[in-house]
N, C-alpha and C positions, 0 to 999 in steps of 0.2 A: 359610577364605575370606579373601583379602587385602582390606584396606581400600581403597576407591576414593579415589584422590588428588583433591584439589579445587584449583581455580584461581580467580582473580578475573578476571571478564570485563573486558577492557581498555576497553570502552565504557561500561558501566553499573555496574561494580563488583560485580555479583552473584556469589556463590560458586556453583560448579557443577562437574560431573564434568569432570576434565581431558581425558578422551577425546573429549568432544563437540566437533564442528567449529564449532558456532555457539553464540553466547550464548543461553541458554534464555529469558532475560527481556527482552532487547532486540534479538535477531535479528541481531547482527553476527557476522562471521567471527572466530573465536578465533585462528586461525593464518593470517596473510596469505600465508605462503609457499605455501599450498595453493591459493591463488586463481588460476584461469586464466580466460581470456576464454570466455564462453559459446560452445559449439560447437567448442571446441578442446581437445585432450587435453594433459595435462602432458607436458613433455619428460622422459622417463625413459630409463634405460639400455636397456631392452627396446625402446622405440620407436626409439632411435638404431640399435640392432643391426638391426632389421627394415628400416630405411630405408637401410642400407648406409652410414651416415654415421659409423661408429665410427672413431676415430683414436687417436693417442697424443700425450701431452704430455710434453715434456722440459724440466726446469728445471735449468739449469746442468749439473753433472756427475751429476745424480741419474739413477736408473734410469727408463726410460719408464713412464708411468703410464696405465692405460686410461681413456679418456674416460668420466666418470661413475662410475669405480670408487671414488672417495673417498666414504666413508660420513659425510659431514659435512652439517650443516644448510645448506640453500641460503638465501641472503638473498632478500628480496622484490624481484622484478623486474617490469618492465612485463608486464601480463597477456598471456599467449599468446605471449611472445617469449623467446628464450633470452638469458641474461646474457652479457656480454662474455667473462668467464672461463668456458670451456666446462665446468669442473668444478662450477660453481655453477648449479643448475637449480631450477625450481619443483617442489615436491612436491604429485607429484600431490596483633457485631450491636448496635448501640446504639439506645436509645429516644430519638427526637427528637420535639419538639413538631410536631404537624401544623398546617399552615397552608393557606389557599386558594391555588390556582394563580395566579401572577402573569401578567398579560397582557403585561408588558413583554418585548420581544424583546431578548435579550442580544447583545452584539457580540463581536468577535474579530479578531485580527490576520490580515490576508490572508496565506494561505500562499504563500510563494515558495521555490522551490528554486534554489539557486545553480547557474547554468549552468557546468559544469566541463568541462575539456578535457584532453587528453593530448598532450604535445609529442612527436612522433615524430622519427625521425632525419632525415627529409627530407620535402619536400612530396609527392613521388610516393608514398612509403610511406603517408603519412597519407591521401591520397585513396583509394588502393586498399584499405587496411585498413578505413576507415570505411564505404566502400560495401559491402564484403564482410560486415562485421558487421551492418549494417542489413538486408541481404538475409537473413542467417541469422535475425535476430529476427522478421522478417515471416513467413518460411517456417515457423519453429517455432510461432509464434502461430497460423498457419493450420492446422497439423497438430494442435495441441492444441485449438483452438477448434472447428473444424468448423461445419457448418450443420445438424446433426441436431437432434432434439428436445431442447431444452435442459432441459426440466422433466420428462423421463420418470421416472416413479416418485416424483415430488414432488407432494404434495397442493397444488392450486392454489387461488386465491381468497384473500380477506382472512382474517386471523387476528383472532379476537375477543379483546379485552383487557378484563379486569375493571376496574371502577372502584374507587377507594380510594387509600390513601396509597402512596407510593413514595419512595425516597431519591434526591434530586436533588443533583448536584454531587460534588466530590471531597473526601475527608477531608484533614486537614492532612498526614498521612503521604504520601498519594498525591500531593498538590500538590508536596511537597518532591522526591519521586522524579521527577516530570515535569519540574520545573525543572532538576534535575541532568542528566537525559537531554538536555534542550534545550541546555544549556551545552556538552555534549560534542559536539553536532552543529553548533551555530551558533557555532563558535569565532571566526569573523570578524565576526559581528554579535551580540554578547552582549546588546545592548539588546532583541532580540527575545525574550529569555528572562525578562524582568522579569515579575513575577507579574501585574500589572495589564494587561499586554499579552498574554502567553501564555495566561493562564487567565481572561480576562475572561468573565464569565457562568457560570463553573464553580465558584465558591465564594461564600459559605460553603456547606458541606454542610448540607442540611436536608431534612425530610420535607414533601412537599406532596401534595395530593389531586387526583386526576383523575377525570373521569366516564368511564363505559364507552364504548368506541369500538372500531372495527376498523381494521386497517392491512394493506396488501398484504403477502402472505407473501414475494413476490419483487420485485426491482426491475423497473420497467417496461422491457420489451425493445424493441428496434428494430422487431420485427414487430408488437407490440401498438400502438406509437405510429403505425406506418404505417397500421394499420387506421383510426385516428382521422383521419389525413390523407385517406385515400380517401373517408371519409364527409363530408369538408368541415368537420369540427369543429376540426381542428388545422392549424397552419401546417407546411409542409414544412421539413425540417431543412436549415439553411444550412451545409453542410460547407465551402464555400469560405471563409466568414467565421469559421470555428471555429479557436481557438487550440490548437495541438498541444503538450500538456504531457507530459513523460516524467520518469523519475527524474532526468534531467540538467537539468530545467528546461524553460523555454519554447523550443521548436524552431521558429524563424521560417521556416526553409527547408523544413520537412517538410509534406506534405499529410496529411490524416486517413487513416490506413491502412485498407485494405479490411476487415481483420478487425473493426474497430470498427463497421462498417456491416452486419455479418451479423445476420440476423433474430433469432438466439438470444442475442445479446449485449445488455447493458443499453444503452438509448438514451443517447447523449451529445450534446453540442453543442446543447443546448436551453436557452433562457432560463427565468427563473422564471415569466414570464407564459405561455410555451408549456407548461411543466409544469403550471401551474394550470389551463389550458384543457383539457388532457387529463384531469386529475382531475375536473373539472366534467362533462366528457362521460361519465365513468364514474359520476357521481352522488356524488362526494366532493370532496375538496380536498387541498391539501398539508397534511401533519401540522404541528401546532404543535411548538414545542420540547419541551414536556412529553410530548406524545403520542409523538414520535420517541424521546426518551430512555427513557421507560417501556418501550417495546417493545424497545429495544436492550439494556437491562441488567436488566430485571425489577424486582420490588418492592424487592429487597435492595440494588441499586445496585453491581454489579460494575464494575471498571474497563473490561473488554472484554466483549463479548456472551457469551463462553464462560467468563468468570471474571476473577480478579485477576492472573493470570500470563500473560506473553506466550507465545504458541505460534506458531512460524514457519510451520507448514503448514496453518493453518485459515482463513487469509484471503489475499486477493490484494493484495499490498502492494509497495512499491518497494524490493526487496532491494538492499542495499549491503554491500560487504565492509568490513573493518576500516579500510581506507585511504580509504573513501568512494566507491569506484568501483561503478557499478551492475552487478548480476549478475542481470538480469531473468529471471524464470522458474526460477531455480535451486532455489528452495525451494517456491514455491506452484504451480509448473507452468504459469504463464501469463505470457508476456512482455508482453501487453497486458491488456485486460479479459478476464475469464472469462465464459462463458455463464452466464446466471442459473440459480440452483438447482444449482450444482456443488459448493459448499464446505460440505458437511453438518456437519463438525465445528465450524464456527463459528456454528451456529444459536443464536439468543438464547434466554433462558429461556422466552419465550412462543411460540417456534416461528417466528421471522422469520429469513429467510436474508440473509446478506451485508450486515449492518448495519455491519460494519467492513471497510474496503477495497473493492476492485472499483471502484465509483464513489462519490464524495461525493454527498450527496442534498440537494436543495433543501428548505427548510422554509418555512412560512408566515411572513409578516412584513408590517408596515404601511408601512414606508418604501418609496416607489416607486423609489428609486435604489440603496439599499444593502440587500442581502439576506444570508442566511447559508446555509451548507451544513454537513452533519453527517456524521460517520462515517469521514472519510479516504477514500483511493482507492488505485488500483493504483500510484500514484507516491509514496505517502506513507511517511514514517518510521514505525517501530512505535509510538512514543509519540503520533503524530498520529492513530492509530486508536482512541484511547480514546473510550468512549461519551459522554463529557461534552464533547468538543471542539466548538467553534463557530468556523467560519472565515468571515470576511466576504468577500463577493463583490459585484460590481456586478450588479444584477438582470438586465441585458441581456448578461451574460457568456455566451459560448459556448465551452466548453472540453471537451477530450477526457477529462477526469477527473471531470466532473460530470453526474449524472443525477438520478433521483428515484423515489419511490414515493408512493402516495396513501393517505389516511386517510378514514374514514367515521364520522360521528357516529351514535349509536344512541339 
């Protein structure tokens, strides 16, 4: 049996199988030449033949050469478009002292995604292409999302979490890896990757004790929140005043897509006060930082809910290729949010679903103006989905990537 060749992932440096199309530990595409825009097929010789577009190329006095006949590596071209040269084409356990839980709420740098754009050949091509791609994303999200029973086969109700010690925060090794990952992504803003900014509230690693409590197994859905609205205990969702965030950043010109309003999807566009009101209606409250983190990573303290290594298909996150372009839905199957209770492989050690990705979740806090969310969302980079991450938000923020779940004291 031949030995499997290894390569170094261009984004995070991890060694892995050279045949893998994506970095196993940081989720980026290994071979950018294979990247094509979602919903479009790579331009291959077979596709050219079927479309009747085959031709010949003649260079000087050389013999005619069939379009696409050269077996040479294609360079990276604009996704979904043919290169100028017709022959160049895209292919297709430590003992730590236990201390009492601190009531101080940690901070964190507000997550911002750089709004990126692609310069097309002309204004007409740009307008047509962007409109077409946006339609594809919405249609695909609708097909994948649906309005069926989002929790069929999933046990509902809160999960009981035992009291006792758990490991809070990141080890020094994990801190170094997260900072390295950040520098590879935030090349234009390296100051965002400074330890006291990026990892505020996540270090030093230590063991703390929590009392027994319960926490929602699933994120609160649109349908569940609407029931509270109909009983007069919750405010209606203000979709008009909601910021639309995608893997490309804040989209000022977009309205909240219909798929995010479907009853089976996690509720978004709610402020912290609205989330707290719903939880009180349910007899609970927003989880504290320690309640949320204990449920997300278990007693041993994994980096992600499923363990210490990145897995591309177990969470709904903001997929990007190696050159930074979004490829929404290519790996996790959802271009927008996923219906609650769909991503079974990412369940936490205590049995809580979707604590990494899908929607970031409000946690309790005493500051009336500044709050925090946990867990990353469907627009996040892989390293932002770590179970220790704390992202600061204004408490009155309404965003398409922020939702919540409730906790209950026992």
